[in-house]
Structures are given as C-alpha cells and as structure tokens.
C-alpha positions in Angstrom: -15.0 -59.9 -34.4 -13.8 -62.6 -32.1 -11.3 -61.4 -29.6 -8.6 -63.6 -28.0 -8.8 -63.0 -24.2 -6.3 -65.7 -23.3 -3.7 -63.0 -22.4 -6.2 -60.5 -21.0 -4.9 -59.4 -17.4 -7.5 -60.2 -14.8 -6.9 -58.4 -11.6 -8.5 -57.2 -8.2 -7.9 -53.6 -7.1 -7.5 -53.8 -3.4 -6.9 -51.5 -0.4 -6.0 -52.4 3.1 -8.5 -52.0 6.0 -8.3 -48.8 7.8 -5.2 -48.7 10.1 -3.7 -51.8 8.5 0.0 -51.9 7.6 1.7 -54.5 5.6 5.3 -54.9 4.1 5.3 -55.8 0.4 7.4 -58.9 1.3 4.8 -60.1 3.6 2.1 -59.8 1.1 4.0 -61.6 -1.7 5.1 -64.3 0.8 1.4 -65.0 1.6 0.5 -65.1 -2.0 3.3 -67.5 -2.8 2.2 -69.9 0.1 -1.6 -69.6 -0.2 -2.3 -68.5 -3.8 0.4 -70.0 -6.0 -0.3 -70.4 -9.6 -2.5 -67.4 -10.1 -2.4 -65.9 -13.6 -0.4 -62.7 -13.3 -0.1 -62.5 -17.1 2.8 -60.1 -17.1 6.0 -60.2 -19.3 7.7 -63.4 -19.6 11.0 -62.0 -18.1 9.1 -61.3 -14.9 10.6 -64.3 -13.1 9.7 -63.3 -9.5 6.6 -62.4 -7.7 8.2 -59.0 -6.9 8.8 -58.3 -10.6 5.3 -59.5 -11.4 3.8 -57.2 -8.8 5.9 -54.2 -10.1 4.7 -54.8 -13.6 1.1 -55.0 -12.5 1.3 -51.8 -10.5 3.2 -49.3 -12.6 1.7 -46.4 -10.6 3.9 -47.5 -7.6 7.6 -46.4 -8.1 9.4 -49.7 -7.4 13.1 -50.3 -8.4 13.6 -52.9 -11.1 16.0 -55.2 -9.2 16.6 -57.4 -12.2 18.2 -60.7 -11.2 17.3 -60.3 -7.6 15.7 -63.2 -5.7 12.8 -62.1 -3.6 12.0 -58.5 -2.7 15.1 -56.0 -2.7 15.4 -54.0 0.4 14.8 -50.8 -1.6 11.6 -52.2 -2.9 10.2 -53.5 0.3 7.7 -50.7 0.8 5.3 -50.4 3.6 1.7 -50.6 2.5 -0.8 -48.5 4.4 -4.6 -48.0 4.0 -4.3 -44.4 3.1 -1.8 -41.6 2.6 -2.8 -38.0 3.5 -6.4 -38.9 3.5 -6.3 -40.6 0.1 -6.9 -44.3 -0.2 -3.8 -46.4 -1.3 -4.9 -48.9 -4.0 -2.9 -51.6 -5.9 -3.6 -54.6 -8.1 -3.2 -58.2 -7.4 -4.2 -61.2 -9.6 -7.8 -62.1 -9.7 -8.6 -64.7 -7.0 -6.0 -63.4 -4.6 -8.5 -62.0 -2.0 -10.5 -65.3 -1.9 -7.5 -67.4 -1.7 -6.0 -65.4 1.3 -9.3 -65.1 3.1 -9.6 -68.9 3.0 -6.2 -69.0 4.8 -7.4 -66.5 7.3 -5.1 -63.8 6.0 -7.4 -60.9 5.2 -5.8 -57.5 5.4 -8.0 -56.0 2.7 -11.0 -53.9 3.0 -13.4 -56.1 1.0 -15.9 -53.2 0.5 -13.2 -51.4 -1.6 -12.2 -54.5 -3.6 -13.0 -54.1 -7.3 -12.6 -57.2 -9.6 -11.7 -56.6 -13.2 -12.6 -59.5 -15.2 -14.9 -60.5 -18.0 -18.0 -59.8 -15.8 -16.9 -56.4 -14.3 -19.2 -54.3 -16.6 -22.2 -56.7 -16.2 -25.0 -56.0 -13.7 -24.8 -57.8 -10.4 -26.8 -61.1 -10.5 -27.7 -60.4 -14.2 -30.4 -58.1 -13.3 -31.4 -55.7 -16.0 -33.5 -52.8 -14.8 -36.2 -50.8 -16.7 -33.7 -47.8 -16.6 -31.0 -49.9 -18.3 -33.5 -50.7 -21.3 -34.5 -47.0 -21.5 -30.8 -45.9 -21.7 -30.0 -48.4 -24.3 -33.0 -47.2 -26.5 -31.9 -43.7 -25.8 -28.3 -44.4 -27.2 -30.0 -46.4 -30.2 -32.0 -43.2 -30.9 -28.8 -41.1 -31.0 -27.5 -43.2 -33.9 -30.2 -41.8 -36.0 -29.6 -38.2 -35.2 -31.7 -38.3 -32.1 -30.3 -35.1 -30.6 -33.7 -33.7 -29.7 -35.2 -31.8 -26.7 -37.4 -34.7 -26.0 -34.3 -37.1 -25.7 -32.6 -34.5 -23.5 -35.6 -34.6 -21.2 -35.6 -38.4 -21.3 -31.9 -38.4 -20.3 -32.7 -36.1 -17.3 -35.2 -38.8 -16.1 -32.8 -41.7 -16.7 -30.1 -39.9 -14.8 -32.3 -39.6 -11.7 -33.4 -43.3 -12.0 -29.6 -44.4 -12.4 -28.8 -42.6 -9.1 -31.7 -44.2 -7.4 -30.6 -47.7 -8.6 -27.1 -46.9 -7.4 -28.4 -46.0 -3.9 -30.3 -49.4 -3.8 -27.3 -51.3 -5.2 -23.9 -49.6 -4.6 -22.3 -52.1 -6.9 -19.3 -51.2 -9.2 -21.6 -51.7 -12.3 -24.3 -49.3 -10.8 -21.8 -46.6 -9.8 -20.2 -46.7 -13.4 -23.7 -46.6 -15.0 -24.6 -43.6 -12.9 -21.4 -41.8 -13.7 -21.9 -42.5 -17.5 -25.3 -41.0 -17.4 -24.0 -38.1 -15.3 -21.3 -37.2 -17.8 -23.8 -37.8 -20.7 -26.2 -35.3 -19.1 -23.5 -32.8 -18.5 -22.6 -32.8 -22.2 -26.2 -32.5 -23.2 -26.8 -29.7 -21.0 -24.3 -27.5 -22.8 -25.0 -24.8 -25.5 -23.4 -27.1 -28.0 -26.1 -29.7 -27.7 -28.7 -26.9 -28.2 -27.0 -25.8 -31.4 -26.7 -29.3 -32.6 -30.4 -30.1 -31.9 -31.4 -27.0 -33.8 -29.3 -27.9 -36.7 -30.8 -31.4 -36.7 -34.3 -29.9 -36.7 -33.5 -27.5 -39.6 -32.0 -30.4 -41.7 -35.0 -32.6 -41.0 -37.3 -29.8 -42.2 -35.4 -29.6 -45.6 -35.3 -33.3 -46.2 -38.2 -34.9 -48.1 -38.3 -38.6 -48.9 -40.0 -39.4 -52.2 -42.5 -42.2 -52.3 -41.2 -45.5 -53.4 -43.2 -47.8 -55.6 -43.2 -51.1 -53.7 -41.3 -53.9 -55.3 -43.1 -57.0 -56.6 -43.4 -59.9 -54.0 -42.0 -63.3 -55.0 -45.4 -64.7 -55.1 -46.4 -62.2 -57.8 -43.3 -62.9 -59.8 -43.9 -66.6 -59.7 -47.5 -66.3 -60.9 -46.9 -64.5 -64.3 -44.4 -64.7 -67.1 -41.6 -62.1 -66.7 -42.5 -60.3 -69.9 -46.2 -59.7 -68.9 -45.0 -58.7 -65.4 -42.6 -56.1 -66.8 -45.3 -54.6 -69.0 -47.5 -54.2 -66.0 -44.8 -52.5 -63.9 -43.8 -50.2 -66.8 -46.9 -49.8 -68.9 -45.4 -46.8 -70.6 -42.7 -48.7 -72.4 -43.9 -50.1 -75.8 -43.3 -53.9 -76.4 -40.7 -55.1 -78.9 -41.5 -54.5 -82.6 -41.2 -57.2 -85.1 -38.4 -55.3 -86.8 -36.3 -55.2 -83.5 -36.4 -59.0 -83.4 -34.9 -59.6 -86.8 
C-alpha cells in the first residue's frame, strides 16, 4: 500500500559532547542563522523555533509560552551532556548537525547522533550480510509454523553472528539487528516455545495431504476436443444417451 511520507517527521537524536553546556536560546539562535528552512514538520500553530523544538521534544518539560516571541525565560533551559550519569538526548530536524558543523558550531557528540529518516533501518552502505539473509529465511519459515528445535538452534547461531557483525560495524542498524535477534532468542528459549514446538509436531503428525491428480496442461487441452478430453479424465462417467439429447 503506498504511504504518503510527505509529512513524516525526519529528525536527528543528539547529545552534547562530554562536559559541554549550552542554553536552549543559543542552540535555537544558531539553527535560525545557520540552518534556516529545515523541515520541523510540527503543528501549524508552532510559529516559533521554540514552540517547534518543544513539540519535537515532548519528553522535556517546557512551558508552552503561546504568543511569546523567542525563548521565554522559564523555558531557556541549560542543556548538558549528562545528568547523574545518564546521557541527555533531544531531537532536532534532520540536517541540523551537518549545517551547524559547516558553520564551525559543533557542540554535539557525533558518535551519539542517530538520524531517523527513510534510511535509518537500512544497512550502512547497503551491505547485506549472509547472516541477514539467514535471518530473513528463518522469519519466512516461521510463517509456515516453523517453530522447531532446528530453527531454534539456527537462531542461536544467527544471534552469535549478529553480535559479531555489530562488533565489526557498530552502526545503529547493526545494533538494532543484534537487539532484535537477542529478544527473539530470549522468547524462543522459554518453556512456551518448547510447548508450541511440541504442539506443532503433534499437529503435523496428524495431518495427511491426499494425492492430487494433476490438472491438464494447456497444451493437452488445445490438442483434443473438450468432450474427448473429459471422457479421458473421467472414464467412469458414461457418455450421453440418445434419449438424453431429445
């Protein structure tokens, strides 16, 4: 089904470099000067950068300040890199990091920047590894009641390979793929999977598929009259009697 992505919010999740501090007004002023016109894609009534930032970061408790020009005093928070050992993260429009870096304003820790756009869940550099194909095949097998011990063993191997792939390429995609297979493996190591696998085995043992007579090919149908062909396929049926045709 085609999906209209023209209003999809594209953002970057950022954190400041260790020890860096920044007032929200300084950040928004820099965006206004060096990165104007970026698509915030928030509500139409968000008429200022402050209101757009507030809408994009609902996890930060900022006052609404409707009708205020610029950043209100109560909302001019001091952004830091971490708070009590936990990283402080917030969202800015996609493209902000590159625009500000080009203007030599770079308070962000680039190693912690995560870009959420149409390519976020694609492998870096479009590299599809063997383990990606193996996991796709495993998921396809699950659609056909592939809850088996052999598939569970295969998932264990896939999980190990995903971890190794993440160690070689610590990209967001690889981290996410590794986490997905970790959770998948955790579920499949439960007693519930064992019970499900046993149920599937018992169900398969009871199901028998009768042999199907192959349908005639188009070449055969075209080679003989339909009446003659139908008698060949169903010889037990008698042909029409003269009395039936009166």
